[in-house]
N, C-alpha and C positions, 0 to 999 in steps of 0.2 A: 574526471575528478576536479578539473579546473573550474567547472561550472557549478560545483557544489559549495554550499556555505561551509565555513570552518567547522561548525557544529556537526554537520552531516559528514564531513570528512573524518572527524574524530570517531563517529559511530562506525564508519566503514573500517577505519584502522583497528577498531576493537573486535572486528569479526575474527573468529578462530582461523579461518583459511586465508586471511589477508596477505601474509608474507609470501606464501607459495603462489597465490593467484596474482598478486601484483608483480612478482618477478617474471611471470609469463605473459603479462599484459592481457589477462583474461577478461575481455570486455563484457562477455555474456554474464559471467559471474558478478561483475560489478553492477550491471543493470538489474539483475535479480536481487542482489543485496540491497541496492537502493530502493527497489520496489518494496521489499519486505520492511525496511526501516521506515520508509515514508507511510506505509500502511499501519505502522504501530506494532509490528511483529518484531520481537527480539528473542534472546536466548531463554527468557523466562516465561514467554507467552505460551499459553496452552492452545495449540493449533486447533484442537477439536472444539474448544469453547469458542474460539474466534470464528470458526466456520459455522457453528450453530447460531451465534449472534448475527452473522451476516445473512444466513438463510432466513432467520426469523424476521429480520428487518426487510428483506426482499419480499417475502410472502405476505407480510402485513401491510405492504404499500398498496394504497387504494387511490383511485382518481376521484376527486370530489365531483358531485353532480353538476356544479356550476363552473367546472374547470375544463377548458378546451384541451385538445390533445397537445398542442404546442406548449401550453402552460404546464401541463402535467409532465411532459418530457423535460422541459427546462428545470422544473422543480426536482426531478430525479437526478439530473446532472449536477445540480447544486448540492444535493445531499450525497452524491457519489455512490449511488446504489448501482 
């Protein structure tokens, strides 16, 4: 938690299981919560819609004819696909 921004710490504090998980120092829960928060998932996010959008983005990704493999891979990393 010490490496998180104050805003991110507030998001974690707002998680429903925060009190029980922080008292047991559950680092796996913390990492999973941080991953969900930074991916834009929260209590009101529809997980099925998010999964659909991610799959659609993944399957619609194409390499340009004038783009090398390294360029294509780097562009994927920049888009976080």
